[in-house]
N, C-alpha and C positions, 0 to 999 in steps of 0.2 A: 504494500500500500504506500503510495507516495506521501511525503510529509504534508503536502498541501491538502490532502484529502482526509486528514485526521478528524475524527468526530469530536467536537467540543461539547462540554456539558451545557445544560440550559443557561440561557442568559439571565443575569441578575439585574439587568437594567430596570426592570419593573419596580425595584426597590427604591430607586431614586425619587420618584414622585411621592412615595409613601414616607420618606425620611422626615420631612418637616412635620407631618402629622404624628409620627412616632415620637419625635422630640417634644412636641407640644403635650402629648398624652403623658410622657414620662415626667415632664416638668409639672404637669397638673398633679400627678401622683405624689411627687416630692412636696409640692405646695400644700396639698391636703394633709400630708403628714405633719408639716410644720404648723398647720392650723390647730394642732392639738398640743403644742408646746406649753411648757410650764416654766416659771422663773427658776433660775439656778438656785441651788441651796448649798451652803449658807449664803444669804444675801450679802453682797459686798456693799460697802458705803461708797457713795459717789458724791461729787460736788453739788450736783443738781438733779432734779427730777423734772421730766417733761411729760405731761399727760396730754395726749392728743384726743380731744373730745369725740364723742359719738355714742357714748353709753354711760350710764351712771356707775357701773362697776369700775370703769377706768378712773373716774374722779375719786371714788371712794378709796380705791387701792392706792392712788398717789397721795392722798391726804393721810392715810394711815402710815405709809412709808415715811412721810415727813414727820409725823407725830412720833414715830419710833426712833427718830434720829438717823435715818438712813441717808440723809442729805441735809444741806443747810438751806437750799432754795428750791422752790417749785414753781413751774409755770403751767397753767391750764391753757393750752393753746386752742383757739377756736371756741372760747367760752361764749355763751349766749350774752346778748346785750344786757339783759336784766339779771343775770346770775350774780349772786353775791357770795363771798367767802362764808359769811355767817350761815346762809341757807345751805350751802354745800356741805359745810362741816357738820351742821346739825343733822342733815340727812345721813351722813356717814357715822353719826353717833360720837362726834368729837366736839370738844370745846374749841370754838374758833379763836379765843384770845391768845393762846400760845402760838398759833399759826400766823397771826396778823403780822404784817411786815416781812414775812418770808414767802408769801404766795403772791404771784402775779397773775392777774386775770387777763390773758391775751385774747383780745377780741377781734383782731384783724384777719386771722386765717379763715379761709372758706374752702380750702382744699388741703390735701396732703402736702402738695408743693408749698402752699401758703404756710402750713405748719412749719416746714423746714425753714422758711425765711424768717418767720416770727420767732421761732426758738433760737435760731442762729444769732439774731440781733440781741435777744435777751441773754444768751449764754456768753457772748463776747463782752457785754457790759459788766458781767459779774466774773469775768476771767475763769470760766468753768472749763476744767480739763477733762472731767468725766461726767457722763450724763446717763441716768437711768431713764429709758423710754418706756412709758406705760401706754399701751394701746391694745386693742383686740388682737389675739394671736393671728387671725387671718389677715389682719391689716399690717402686722409687724414687718414683713419683708419689704413692702413698698415704703412704709414709714422710715425704716432704716436706710433705704436707698436714697430717699430725698434728703434725709438729715446728713448722710455722708457727703452729699453734694455740697451742702451749705456749711458743714462743720467738719471738714476733713481732718482737722487738727485735734478733735475731741474724741475721747474713747467713749463709745456708745455701749450701754448694757441693756439688753432686751429684757423687758418685764411684761411678758404676754398675759393678757387677761382673757379668760374663756368666755365666749358668748353663750347665751342660754340656748340649748336645743340645736339639732342639726339644721343647717341652712345651705343645701347644695346650690341653690340659685345664687346666693350671696357669694359663696366660694368661687363659683365660675366667673361672676362679674368682677370680683376682686383680683382673680388670676389674670383676667383680661386687662385690667388696669395696671397690674404689675408689669405685664409684658409691654404695654404702652409706655410706662415710665422707664423701663429698661431701654427702650428704643428712643427715648428722649422726647416722646410726644407730650409729656406733661408740661413742657415749657411752652407749648403752643397755646395753652389757655392763659390769657393775661391774668396776672396776679399782682396786685399792687403791694409793695413792701409795707410792713407795719409802720404806722406813724407814731 
């Protein structure tokens, strides 16, 4: 049999179009696993705590960490216009008096990218070198991505908070937003810096 007539095995070119889908599915599986993450133990002390709003468990967790002495300063980024420290502390079962003067109610952020800008300005003003980030576990990868862009010099410590109940639609939507942020699409939405 001449060399040119050797029979080759089946072509694997059909895998090329499937590769992006396989990568996306693999990434989704990793992302879903990360959405069940818990804070490290024992908890390290950091210079500051940043709570990215979106659920009461996040704010409660951040205030309790501050009350326990896990940091000197705390920012609640994206806080509602009418939210007060007194109201939030009482809802968390804490006395607001010892927290006063240590908590900043950041009201400028309207997105995760906005959180990054708001937290960066706050952290630089206080010369923060390490920052505990409190947000929902499913939101943590994108939050850390945006914060690393604005605070590359600061050590970030993830403190994921678990959302109540399974939410597959929310996970898919957040995974899509994470991919968009990784591709740099989050910068396309205008976000005014905090004032």
